[in-house]
Residue frames as a rotation matrix with the C-alpha (Angstrom) as fourth column:
MET 1
-0.214 0.695 -0.686 20.70
-0.107 0.682 0.724 18.31
0.971 0.228 -0.071 -5.35
SER 2
0.121 0.388 0.913 18.62
-0.927 -0.284 0.244 18.10
0.354 -0.877 0.326 -2.12
GLU 3
-0.768 -0.328 0.550 18.79
-0.561 0.758 -0.332 15.22
-0.308 -0.564 -0.767 0.25
GLN 4
0.136 0.915 0.379 15.23
-0.335 0.403 -0.852 14.22
-0.932 -0.011 0.361 -0.79
LEU 5
0.664 0.132 -0.736 16.12
-0.736 -0.055 -0.674 14.21
-0.129 0.990 0.061 -4.45
GLU 6
-0.330 -0.911 -0.249 19.32
-0.881 0.392 -0.264 12.19
0.338 0.132 -0.932 -3.85
SER 7
-0.610 0.194 0.769 17.43
-0.416 0.747 -0.519 9.65
-0.674 -0.636 -0.375 -1.79
MET 8
0.488 0.873 -0.004 14.84
-0.382 0.209 -0.900 9.35
-0.785 0.441 0.435 -4.55
SER 9
0.466 -0.360 -0.808 17.38
-0.848 0.078 -0.524 8.89
0.251 0.930 -0.269 -7.32
THR 10
-0.651 -0.724 0.228 19.22
-0.759 0.619 -0.203 6.28
0.006 -0.306 -0.952 -5.33
ALA 11
-0.232 0.704 0.671 15.96
-0.313 0.600 -0.737 4.38
-0.921 -0.381 0.081 -4.68
ILE 12
0.749 0.504 -0.431 15.03
-0.527 0.057 -0.848 4.45
-0.402 0.862 0.308 -8.46
PHE 13
0.013 -0.857 -0.515 18.55
-0.949 0.151 -0.276 3.30
0.315 0.492 -0.812 -9.40
ASP 14
-0.840 -0.346 0.417 18.17
-0.511 0.763 -0.396 0.36
-0.181 -0.546 -0.818 -6.99
ASN 15
-0.580 0.705 -0.409 14.71
-0.123 0.420 0.899 -0.46
0.805 0.572 -0.157 -8.38
MET 16
-0.640 0.328 -0.695 13.09
0.766 0.197 -0.612 0.48
-0.064 -0.924 -0.377 -5.06
VAL 17
0.338 0.816 0.468 10.02
0.705 -0.549 0.448 2.56
0.623 0.179 -0.762 -4.48
PRO 18
-0.639 -0.552 0.535 11.18
0.082 -0.741 -0.666 5.96
0.765 -0.382 0.519 -2.99
LYS 19
-0.682 0.307 -0.664 10.02
0.727 0.187 -0.660 6.31
-0.078 -0.933 -0.351 0.55
TYR 20
-0.804 0.391 -0.447 8.35
-0.238 -0.902 -0.361 9.64
-0.544 -0.184 0.818 -0.30
TRP 21
-0.539 0.627 -0.563 6.20
-0.660 0.101 0.745 7.86
0.524 0.773 0.359 -2.86
ALA 22
-0.519 0.286 -0.806 5.45
0.398 0.915 0.068 4.94
0.757 -0.285 -0.588 -0.56
ALA 23
-0.928 0.092 -0.362 4.37
0.323 -0.289 -0.901 7.24
-0.188 -0.953 0.238 2.14
ILE 24
-0.426 0.817 -0.389 1.36
-0.642 -0.576 -0.507 8.50
-0.638 0.034 0.769 0.20
GLY 25
-0.423 0.288 -0.859 0.84
-0.768 0.389 0.509 5.55
0.480 0.875 0.057 -2.21
PHE 26
0.678 0.724 -0.126 -0.87
-0.604 0.646 0.466 2.23
0.419 -0.240 0.876 -1.77
LEU 27
0.357 -0.521 0.775 0.63
-0.664 0.443 0.603 -0.44
-0.658 -0.730 -0.188 0.56
SER 28
0.909 -0.052 -0.415 3.00
-0.302 0.603 -0.738 -2.60
0.289 0.796 0.532 -1.40
MET 29
0.538 -0.751 0.383 5.99
-0.151 0.362 0.920 -4.86
-0.830 -0.553 0.081 -1.00
LYS 30
0.778 -0.142 0.612 6.99
0.602 0.450 -0.660 -4.81
-0.182 0.882 0.435 -4.73
PRO 31
-0.395 -0.900 -0.184 10.17
0.671 -0.420 0.611 -3.36
-0.627 0.118 0.770 -6.42
LEU 32
-0.368 0.260 -0.893 9.76
-0.239 -0.954 -0.180 -0.21
-0.899 0.147 0.413 -8.38
ALA 33
-0.911 -0.029 -0.410 9.26
-0.411 0.127 0.903 -1.83
0.026 0.992 -0.127 -11.75
SER 34
-0.662 0.683 -0.307 6.46
0.625 0.730 0.278 -4.03
0.414 -0.007 -0.910 -10.57
TRP 35
-0.404 0.460 -0.791 5.10
0.574 -0.546 -0.610 -1.21
-0.712 -0.700 -0.044 -8.38
ILE 36
-0.666 0.168 -0.727 4.63
-0.503 -0.821 0.270 1.01
-0.551 0.546 0.631 -11.50
GLU 37
-0.830 0.436 -0.347 2.87
-0.067 0.540 0.839 -1.80
0.553 0.720 -0.420 -13.39
ASP 38
-0.514 0.649 -0.561 0.58
0.858 0.407 -0.315 -2.16
0.024 -0.643 -0.766 -10.43
LEU 39
-0.518 0.247 -0.819 -0.07
0.131 -0.923 -0.361 1.56
-0.845 -0.294 0.446 -10.36
ASN 40
-0.828 0.206 -0.522 -0.98
-0.561 -0.308 0.768 1.55
-0.003 0.929 0.370 -14.09
ASP 41
-0.701 0.607 -0.373 -3.32
0.421 0.775 0.471 -1.36
0.575 0.173 -0.799 -13.59
ARG 42
-0.405 0.551 -0.729 -5.06
0.781 -0.206 -0.590 0.51
-0.475 -0.808 -0.347 -10.70
VAL 43
-0.616 0.127 -0.778 -5.37
-0.291 -0.954 0.074 3.66
-0.732 0.272 0.624 -12.79
ASN 44
-0.882 0.280 -0.379 -6.80
-0.314 0.251 0.916 1.66
0.351 0.927 -0.134 -15.70
PHE 45
-0.618 0.669 -0.412 -9.29
0.754 0.653 -0.070 -0.08
0.222 -0.354 -0.909 -13.40
LEU 46
-0.274 0.568 -0.776 -10.65
0.560 -0.562 -0.609 3.24
-0.782 -0.601 -0.165 -12.13
ASN 47
-0.748 -0.004 -0.664 -10.64
-0.506 -0.643 0.574 4.89
-0.429 0.765 0.479 -15.60
SER 48
-0.857 0.443 -0.262 -12.69
0.106 0.649 0.753 1.99
0.504 0.618 -0.604 -16.85
TRP 49
-0.460 0.691 -0.558 -15.07
0.868 0.215 -0.448 2.40
-0.190 -0.690 -0.698 -14.05
TYR 50
-0.456 0.157 -0.876 -15.37
0.026 -0.982 -0.189 6.23
-0.890 -0.108 0.443 -14.74
GLU 51
-0.741 0.023 -0.672 -15.84
-0.619 -0.412 0.669 5.80
-0.261 0.911 0.319 -18.44
LYS 52
-0.638 0.489 -0.595 -17.96
-0.184 0.654 0.734 2.57
0.748 0.578 -0.327 -18.74
GLY 53
0.276 0.840 0.468 -19.84
-0.735 -0.129 0.665 2.67
0.619 -0.527 0.582 -15.35
THR 54
0.245 -0.161 0.956 -19.87
-0.911 0.299 0.284 0.40
-0.332 -0.941 -0.073 -12.37
PRO 55
-0.634 -0.546 -0.547 -18.01
-0.716 0.682 0.149 -2.84
0.292 0.486 -0.824 -13.01
ILE 56
0.474 0.789 -0.391 -19.95
-0.541 0.611 0.577 -6.10
0.694 -0.062 0.717 -12.92
VAL 57
0.748 -0.328 -0.577 -17.07
0.606 0.692 0.391 -7.70
0.271 -0.642 0.717 -11.07
PHE 58
0.853 -0.423 0.304 -14.64
-0.488 -0.854 0.181 -5.58
0.183 -0.303 -0.935 -8.83
TRP 59
0.213 -0.917 -0.339 -10.88
0.451 0.400 -0.798 -6.18
0.867 0.017 0.498 -8.76
ILE 60
0.952 0.286 -0.104 -10.71
0.211 -0.372 0.904 -5.63
0.220 -0.883 -0.415 -5.01
ALA 61
0.275 -0.920 -0.277 -6.86
0.880 0.125 0.459 -5.60
-0.388 -0.370 0.844 -5.06
GLY 62
-0.248 -0.376 0.893 -7.03
0.801 -0.598 -0.029 -2.41
0.544 0.708 0.450 -7.03
PHE 63
0.744 0.576 0.338 -8.51
0.249 -0.709 0.659 -0.38
0.620 -0.407 -0.671 -4.24
PHE 64
-0.327 -0.779 0.536 -6.31
-0.264 -0.469 -0.843 1.95
0.908 -0.417 -0.052 -2.04
PHE 65
-0.793 0.141 0.593 -8.69
-0.601 -0.018 -0.799 1.36
-0.102 -0.990 0.099 0.87
PRO 66
-0.675 0.513 -0.531 -10.75
-0.053 0.683 0.728 -1.81
0.736 0.520 -0.434 0.27
GLN 67
-0.802 0.351 -0.484 -12.20
0.574 0.229 -0.786 -1.61
-0.166 -0.908 -0.385 3.75
ALA 68
-0.641 0.515 -0.570 -14.24
-0.319 -0.853 -0.412 1.40
-0.699 -0.083 0.711 2.70
PHE 69
-0.648 0.358 -0.672 -15.51
-0.671 0.148 0.727 -0.44
0.360 0.922 0.144 -0.34
LEU 70
-0.732 0.327 -0.598 -16.83
0.434 0.900 -0.039 -3.29
0.525 -0.288 -0.801 1.85
THR 71
-0.689 0.466 -0.555 -18.61
0.409 -0.382 -0.829 -0.84
-0.598 -0.798 0.073 4.08
SER 72
-0.613 0.461 -0.642 -20.19
-0.679 -0.723 0.128 0.94
-0.405 0.513 0.756 1.19
THR 73
-0.733 0.296 -0.613 -21.42
-0.290 0.679 0.675 -2.29
0.616 0.672 -0.411 -0.18
MET 74
-0.674 0.451 -0.585 -23.07
0.728 0.543 -0.419 -3.11
0.129 -0.708 -0.694 3.00
GLN 75
-0.701 0.360 -0.616 -24.58
0.034 -0.846 -0.533 0.39
-0.712 -0.394 0.581 3.22
ASN 76
-0.743 0.353 -0.569 -26.06
-0.657 -0.225 0.720 0.13
0.126 0.908 0.399 -0.21
CYS 77
-0.647 0.440 -0.623 -27.81
0.273 0.896 0.349 -3.07
0.712 0.056 -0.700 0.78
ALA 78
-0.702 0.294 -0.649 -29.02
0.664 -0.059 -0.745 -1.63
-0.257 -0.954 -0.154 3.97
ARG 79
-0.674 0.381 -0.633 -30.47
-0.342 -0.920 -0.189 1.47
-0.655 0.089 0.750 2.37
GLY 80
-0.744 0.391 -0.541 -32.03
-0.489 0.233 0.841 -0.53
0.455 0.890 0.018 -0.47
LYS 81
-0.379 0.576 -0.724 -33.83
0.451 0.798 0.400 -2.83
0.808 -0.175 -0.562 1.96
LYS 82
0.055 0.397 0.916 -34.44
-0.518 -0.773 0.366 -0.07
0.853 -0.495 0.163 4.54
ILE 83
0.852 0.109 -0.511 -32.93
0.356 0.596 0.720 -2.05
0.383 -0.796 0.469 7.38
ALA 84
0.817 -0.560 0.133 -30.22
-0.500 -0.574 0.648 -1.27
-0.287 -0.597 -0.750 9.94
ILE 85
0.369 -0.766 -0.527 -26.74
-0.650 0.192 -0.735 -1.90
0.664 0.614 -0.427 8.80
ASP 86
-0.383 -0.547 0.745 -25.92
-0.922 0.278 -0.269 -3.52
-0.060 -0.789 -0.611 12.12
ARG 87
0.331 0.619 0.712 -28.21
-0.545 0.742 -0.390 -6.40
-0.770 -0.259 0.583 11.25
LEU 88
0.938 -0.045 -0.343 -26.26
-0.297 0.407 -0.864 -7.30
0.178 0.912 0.368 8.14
SER 89
0.121 -0.950 0.288 -23.07
-0.467 0.202 0.861 -9.36
-0.876 -0.239 -0.419 7.82
PHE 90
0.027 -0.244 -0.970 -21.32
-0.997 0.061 -0.043 -10.83
0.070 0.968 -0.241 4.77
GLU 91
0.648 0.017 0.761 -21.63
-0.032 0.999 0.005 -14.44
-0.761 -0.027 0.649 3.57
PHE 92
-0.186 -0.781 -0.597 -18.62
-0.805 -0.228 0.548 -15.33
-0.564 0.582 -0.586 1.42
VAL 93
0.688 0.456 0.564 -19.91
-0.058 0.810 -0.584 -17.44
-0.723 0.369 0.584 -1.46
VAL 94
-0.433 -0.894 -0.113 -17.06
-0.329 0.040 0.943 -18.84
-0.839 0.446 -0.312 -3.51
LYS 95
0.696 0.659 -0.286 -18.04
-0.440 0.077 -0.895 -18.92
-0.567 0.748 0.343 -7.21
ASP 96
-0.286 -0.936 0.207 -15.57
-0.438 0.320 0.840 -21.51
-0.852 0.150 -0.502 -8.47
ASP 97
0.004 0.395 0.919 -17.80
0.658 0.691 -0.300 -22.56
-0.753 0.606 -0.257 -11.34
THR 98
0.830 0.293 0.475 -17.42
0.549 -0.580 -0.602 -19.26
0.099 0.761 -0.642 -13.21
LYS 99
-0.341 -0.940 -0.015 -14.40
0.940 -0.341 -0.007 -17.10
0.001 -0.017 1.000 -14.16
PHE 100
-0.160 0.242 -0.957 -14.63
0.449 -0.846 -0.289 -13.36
-0.879 -0.475 0.026 -13.42
SER 101
-0.818 -0.299 -0.491 -14.20
-0.280 -0.539 0.794 -12.59
-0.502 0.787 0.358 -17.12
GLU 102
-0.846 0.530 0.062 -17.28
0.403 0.559 0.725 -14.70
0.349 0.638 -0.686 -18.04
VAL 103
-0.393 0.723 -0.568 -19.74
0.726 -0.135 -0.674 -12.89
-0.564 -0.677 -0.472 -15.70
THR 104
-0.696 0.233 0.679 -22.31
0.504 -0.515 0.693 -10.79
0.511 0.825 0.241 -17.70
LYS 105
0.259 0.896 0.361 -24.70
0.140 -0.404 0.904 -9.69
0.956 -0.184 -0.230 -14.91
LYS 106
-0.623 -0.499 0.602 -24.35
-0.483 -0.360 -0.798 -8.07
0.615 -0.788 -0.016 -11.53
PRO 107
-0.708 0.384 -0.592 -25.72
0.611 0.755 -0.240 -9.87
0.355 -0.532 -0.769 -8.53
GLU 108
0.309 0.891 0.333 -29.06
0.465 -0.447 0.764 -8.46
0.830 -0.082 -0.552 -6.98
ASP 109
0.979 -0.002 0.202 -27.38
-0.176 -0.508 0.844 -8.00
0.101 -0.862 -0.497 -3.65
GLY 110
0.519 -0.851 0.077 -23.77
0.149 0.178 0.973 -7.49
-0.842 -0.493 0.220 -2.65
CYS 111
0.589 -0.440 -0.678 -20.96
-0.789 -0.494 -0.364 -7.65
-0.175 0.750 -0.638 -5.12
LEU 112
0.917 -0.388 0.088 -18.50
0.398 0.889 -0.225 -9.97
0.009 0.242 0.970 -6.92
ILE 113
0.631 -0.771 -0.088 -14.79
-0.717 -0.623 0.314 -9.60
-0.296 -0.135 -0.945 -6.28
TYR 114
0.854 -0.520 -0.020 -11.60
0.489 0.814 -0.313 -11.15
0.179 0.257 0.950 -7.56
GLY 115
0.456 -0.790 0.410 -7.89
-0.234 -0.551 -0.801 -10.59
0.859 0.269 -0.436 -7.17
MET 116
0.527 -0.186 0.829 -7.06
-0.841 0.024 0.540 -12.46
-0.120 -0.982 -0.144 -3.96
PHE 117
0.034 -0.630 -0.776 -4.31
-0.365 0.715 -0.596 -14.97
0.931 0.303 -0.205 -3.35
ILE 118
0.900 0.271 0.342 -4.22
-0.422 0.343 0.839 -17.56
0.110 -0.900 0.422 -0.45
GLU 119
-0.093 -0.995 0.024 -1.02
-0.820 0.063 -0.569 -18.51
0.565 -0.072 -0.822 1.28
GLY 120
-0.618 -0.384 0.686 -0.38
-0.765 0.495 -0.413 -21.99
-0.181 -0.780 -0.599 2.68
CYS 121
-0.355 0.550 0.756 -3.21
0.282 0.834 -0.474 -24.00
-0.892 0.045 -0.451 1.13
LYS 122
-0.991 0.049 -0.127 -5.30
-0.136 -0.279 0.951 -24.01
0.011 0.959 0.283 -2.00
TRP 123
-0.119 0.993 0.003 -8.91
-0.805 -0.094 -0.585 -24.04
-0.581 -0.072 0.811 -3.17
SER 124
-0.845 -0.060 0.532 -10.13
0.180 0.904 0.388 -27.50
-0.504 0.423 -0.753 -4.32
PHE 125
-0.513 0.673 -0.532 -12.50
-0.856 -0.443 0.265 -27.29
-0.057 0.592 0.804 -7.26
GLU 126
-0.548 0.343 -0.763 -13.40
-0.025 0.905 0.424 -30.89
0.836 0.251 -0.488 -6.66
THR 127
-0.355 0.463 -0.812 -14.66
0.905 0.389 -0.174 -30.60
0.235 -0.796 -0.557 -3.06
HIS 128
0.169 0.400 0.901 -15.27
0.335 -0.883 0.329 -26.77
0.927 0.246 -0.283 -3.26
LYS 129
0.992 -0.013 -0.127 -13.38
0.119 -0.256 0.959 -26.29
-0.045 -0.967 -0.252 0.00
LEU 130
0.393 -0.913 0.109 -9.90
-0.912 -0.403 -0.083 -25.31
0.119 -0.067 -0.991 1.17
ALA 131
0.988 -0.122 -0.091 -7.38
0.131 0.987 0.093 -28.10
0.079 -0.104 0.991 0.96
ASP 132
0.362 -0.923 -0.134 -3.67
0.263 -0.037 0.964 -28.82
-0.894 -0.384 0.229 1.54
SER 133
0.405 -0.294 -0.866 -1.38
-0.729 -0.676 -0.111 -27.07
-0.552 0.676 -0.487 -1.04
ASP 134
0.981 -0.186 -0.061 0.17
0.085 0.686 -0.723 -28.76
0.176 0.703 0.689 -3.95
PRO 135
0.381 -0.904 -0.196 3.93
0.804 0.219 0.552 -29.43
-0.456 -0.368 0.810 -3.62
LYS 136
-0.576 -0.817 -0.021 6.15
0.754 -0.541 0.373 -26.41
-0.317 0.199 0.927 -4.01
LYS 137
-0.218 0.565 0.796 3.09
0.426 -0.678 0.599 -24.00
0.878 0.470 -0.092 -4.40
LEU 138
-0.793 -0.111 -0.598 3.03
0.604 -0.267 -0.751 -21.53
-0.077 -0.957 0.279 -1.65
PHE 139
-0.567 0.624 -0.538 0.45
-0.310 -0.767 -0.562 -19.02
-0.763 -0.151 0.628 -3.15
VAL 140
-0.728 0.455 0.513 -2.71
0.686 0.480 0.547 -19.81
0.003 0.751 -0.661 -5.11
GLU 141
-0.880 0.460 0.120 -5.19
-0.424 -0.874 0.240 -17.47
0.215 0.160 0.963 -6.50
LEU 142
-0.593 0.787 0.172 -8.79
0.186 0.342 -0.921 -17.76
-0.783 -0.514 -0.349 -5.06
PRO 143
-0.458 0.616 0.640 -11.79
0.856 0.113 0.504 -18.05
0.238 0.779 -0.579 -7.31
MET 144
-0.587 0.372 0.719 -14.21
-0.193 -0.927 0.322 -15.16
0.786 0.050 0.616 -7.59
ILE 145
-0.764 0.328 -0.555 -16.22
0.644 0.337 -0.687 -14.49
-0.038 -0.883 -0.468 -4.46
HIS 146
-0.133 0.798 0.588 -19.63
0.296 -0.534 0.792 -13.16
0.946 0.280 -0.165 -3.92
LEU 147
-0.965 -0.234 -0.121 -19.88
0.195 -0.327 -0.925 -10.89
0.176 -0.916 0.361 -1.05
LEU 148
-0.271 0.963 0.000 -23.52
0.337 0.094 0.937 -11.37
0.902 0.254 -0.350 -0.04
PRO 149
-0.818 0.023 0.575 -24.98
-0.505 -0.509 -0.697 -9.20
0.277 -0.860 0.428 2.80
VAL 150
-0.302 0.717 -0.628 -27.41
0.355 0.697 0.623 -11.33
0.884 -0.035 -0.465 4.87
MET 151
-0.065 0.425 0.903 -29.76
-0.742 -0.625 0.241 -9.99
0.667 -0.655 0.356 7.57
ASP 152
0.344 0.135 0.929 -29.43
-0.906 0.306 0.291 -11.64
-0.245 -0.942 0.228 11.06
ARG 153
0.338 -0.292 -0.895 -27.16
-0.570 0.693 -0.441 -14.20
0.749 0.659 0.068 9.70
VAL 154
0.793 -0.054 0.606 -26.42
-0.478 0.562 0.675 -17.30
-0.377 -0.826 0.420 11.77
VAL 155
0.026 -0.894 -0.447 -22.88
-0.982 0.060 -0.177 -18.42
0.185 0.444 -0.877 11.28
PRO 156
0.706 0.193 -0.681 -22.42
-0.173 0.980 0.097 -22.18
0.686 0.049 0.726 10.94
ALA 157
0.781 -0.376 0.498 -20.74
-0.548 -0.031 0.836 -23.70
-0.299 -0.926 -0.230 14.00
THR 158
0.092 -0.778 0.622 -18.52
0.090 0.628 0.773 -26.06
-0.992 -0.015 0.128 12.03
GLY 159
0.432 0.007 0.902 -17.06
0.834 0.377 -0.403 -26.50
-0.343 0.926 0.157 8.46
LEU 160
0.892 -0.049 0.450 -15.59
0.226 -0.814 -0.536 -22.99
0.393 0.579 -0.714 8.19
TYR 161
-0.065 -0.934 -0.352 -12.05
0.998 -0.065 -0.013 -21.62
-0.010 -0.352 0.936 8.45
TYR 162
0.898 0.248 -0.363 -11.79
0.285 -0.957 0.052 -17.90
-0.335 -0.150 -0.930 9.61
CYS 163
0.094 -0.873 0.478 -9.17
0.993 0.116 0.017 -16.57
-0.070 0.473 0.878 7.26
PRO 164
0.346 0.004 -0.938 -7.90
0.284 -0.953 0.101 -13.05
-0.894 -0.302 -0.331 7.79
LEU 165
0.541 -0.030 0.841 -7.60
0.833 -0.125 -0.540 -10.96
0.121 0.992 -0.042 4.58
TYR 166
0.138 -0.667 -0.732 -4.64
0.397 -0.640 0.658 -8.61
-0.907 -0.382 0.177 4.17
LYS 167
0.833 0.116 -0.541 -3.61
-0.385 -0.580 -0.718 -6.14
-0.397 0.806 -0.439 1.49
VAL 168
0.270 -0.851 -0.450 -0.05
-0.735 0.120 -0.668 -7.52
0.623 0.511 -0.593 1.27
LEU 169
0.410 -0.118 -0.904 1.78
0.104 0.991 -0.082 -10.62
0.906 -0.061 0.419 2.32
SER 170
-0.588 -0.776 0.229 3.70
-0.067 -0.236 -0.970 -8.98
0.806 -0.585 0.087 5.27
ARG 171
0.139 0.789 -0.599 0.50
0.729 0.328 0.601 -8.87
0.670 -0.521 -0.529 7.42
THR 172
-0.311 -0.346 -0.885 2.03
0.893 -0.425 -0.148 -5.83
-0.325 -0.837 0.441 9.12
GLY 173
-0.075 0.297 0.952 0.80
0.613 -0.740 0.279 -2.23
0.787 0.604 -0.127 9.02
THR 174
-0.900 -0.203 0.386 0.09
-0.134 -0.713 -0.688 0.86
0.415 -0.671 0.615 11.07
LEU 175
-0.673 0.630 -0.389 -2.48
0.714 0.416 -0.563 0.60
-0.193 -0.656 -0.729 13.82
SER 176
-0.531 0.585 0.613 -5.75
0.140 -0.653 0.745 2.46
0.836 0.481 0.265 12.80
THR 177
-0.631 0.337 0.699 -8.35
-0.729 -0.566 -0.385 4.00
0.266 -0.752 0.603 14.94
THR 178
0.409 0.869 -0.280 -10.41
-0.732 0.495 0.468 0.85
0.545 0.013 0.838 14.66
GLY 179
0.445 -0.303 0.843 -7.78
-0.704 0.463 0.538 -1.16
-0.553 -0.833 -0.008 16.51
HIS 180
0.757 -0.162 0.633 -6.84
0.457 0.824 -0.335 -3.13
-0.467 0.543 0.698 13.45
SER 181
-0.370 -0.928 -0.049 -3.78
0.385 -0.201 0.901 -2.86
-0.846 0.314 0.431 11.28
THR 182
0.119 0.347 -0.930 -4.22
-0.708 -0.628 -0.324 -0.74
-0.696 0.697 0.171 8.06
ASN 183
-0.763 -0.495 -0.415 -2.97
-0.645 0.541 0.541 -3.87
-0.043 0.680 -0.732 6.33
TYR 184
-0.829 0.489 0.273 -5.97
0.325 0.817 -0.477 -5.88
-0.456 -0.307 -0.835 7.62
VAL 185
-0.794 0.607 -0.040 -9.19
-0.376 -0.438 0.816 -5.89
0.478 0.663 0.576 5.53
VAL 186
0.230 0.946 0.229 -11.66
-0.939 0.154 0.306 -8.47
0.254 -0.286 0.924 6.82
MET 187
-0.633 -0.345 0.693 -12.08
-0.515 0.856 -0.045 -11.86
-0.578 -0.385 -0.719 8.28
MET 188
-0.216 0.543 -0.812 -13.33
-0.898 0.217 0.384 -14.26
0.384 0.811 0.441 5.65
GLU 189
0.006 0.287 0.958 -15.24
-0.622 0.751 -0.221 -17.43
-0.783 -0.594 0.183 6.28
LEU 190
-0.180 -0.218 -0.959 -14.14
-0.938 0.333 0.100 -20.14
0.298 0.917 -0.264 3.87
PRO 191
0.835 0.532 0.141 -15.36
-0.550 0.802 0.232 -23.77
0.011 -0.271 0.962 3.86
SER 192
-0.222 -0.972 0.073 -12.64
-0.974 0.217 -0.070 -26.19
0.052 -0.086 -0.995 4.95
ILE 193
0.155 0.242 -0.958 -12.18
-0.372 0.913 0.171 -29.98
0.915 0.330 0.231 4.78
ASP 194
0.365 -0.193 -0.911 -10.38
0.726 0.671 0.149 -30.77
0.583 -0.716 0.386 7.88
GLU 195
0.884 0.064 0.463 -9.97
-0.158 -0.892 0.424 -28.53
0.440 -0.448 -0.778 10.79
GLU 196
0.722 -0.662 0.201 -6.81
0.030 0.320 0.947 -30.41
-0.691 -0.678 0.251 11.82
SER 197
0.807 -0.419 0.417 -5.07
0.537 0.225 -0.813 -29.86
0.247 0.880 0.406 8.55
LYS 198
0.008 -0.923 -0.384 -1.48
0.971 -0.084 0.222 -28.67
-0.238 -0.375 0.896 8.75
TRP 199
-0.559 -0.164 0.813 -2.18
0.510 -0.841 0.181 -25.42
0.654 0.515 0.554 6.91
ILE 200
0.537 0.793 0.287 -4.79
0.171 -0.435 0.884 -24.55
0.826 -0.426 -0.370 9.54
LYS 201
0.711 -0.341 -0.615 -2.32
0.687 0.151 0.711 -25.05
-0.150 -0.928 0.342 12.33
ALA 202
-0.341 -0.913 0.225 0.26
0.940 -0.326 0.104 -23.02
-0.021 0.247 0.969 10.43
GLY 203
-0.060 0.333 -0.941 -2.14
0.376 -0.866 -0.331 -19.99
-0.925 -0.373 -0.073 10.38
VAL 204
-0.576 -0.187 0.796 -2.94
0.816 -0.070 0.574 -19.61
-0.052 0.980 0.193 6.68
ALA 205
-0.087 0.484 -0.871 -4.12
0.275 -0.828 -0.488 -16.24
-0.957 -0.282 -0.061 5.49
CYS 206
0.479 0.258 0.839 -5.51
0.877 -0.170 -0.449 -14.61
0.027 0.951 -0.308 2.40
PHE 207
-0.239 -0.462 -0.854 -3.85
0.364 -0.858 0.363 -11.46
-0.900 -0.224 0.373 1.13
LEU 208
0.830 0.547 0.113 -4.71
0.336 -0.327 -0.883 -8.98
-0.446 0.771 -0.455 -1.54
ALA 209
-0.226 -0.891 -0.394 -2.15
-0.256 -0.336 0.906 -8.51
-0.940 0.305 -0.152 -4.24
LEU 210
0.673 0.332 -0.662 -2.19
-0.710 0.035 -0.704 -8.37
-0.211 0.943 0.259 -8.03
LYS 211
0.469 -0.585 -0.662 1.10
-0.168 0.677 -0.716 -10.32
0.867 0.447 0.219 -7.90
TYR 212
0.993 -0.117 0.008 2.83
0.011 0.162 0.987 -12.01
-0.116 -0.980 0.162 -5.02
């Protein structure tokens, strides 16, 4: 048995993802059993896309490189409206009045996404803004979000929290050519109640994951 096979068998026995798989696979912090479940879900998501056509709502956590998906969404809008892509930026519209499974029609512009969890605070369905977490709840799933490309958008000066979006909870990754970590996806703008809330001071961040 080679050293590589021995290392792989040891990792499988310990319910860990072999480093040779992790090196070419999607970024993950899960043990092997959960990693395989996640892999199957990703394959099913892409197979469904291939067999049934473009999804109405996208499971963004299922992408290997979600950054490219966001760029392509912006490019499609720019080409469709025949405007420079540099004039577009995303508005993050939280659709907390509808579950992703209930959506029957694609938006005219942009796309609908789900599959994000937020750490350190929660989404309030009463105020439609970020709020302090419930006791003993560290992670909470975000509602569906509409990524809406807007031309020459003016960002509101107040009332928003700039929340970094990551693939996994660790927030660490390899530095890419863009100067960002490969774990980093995008900076989201989410409405917040109080800029002095404890979760803001603690540096709350969204992260992409099927399960935390």
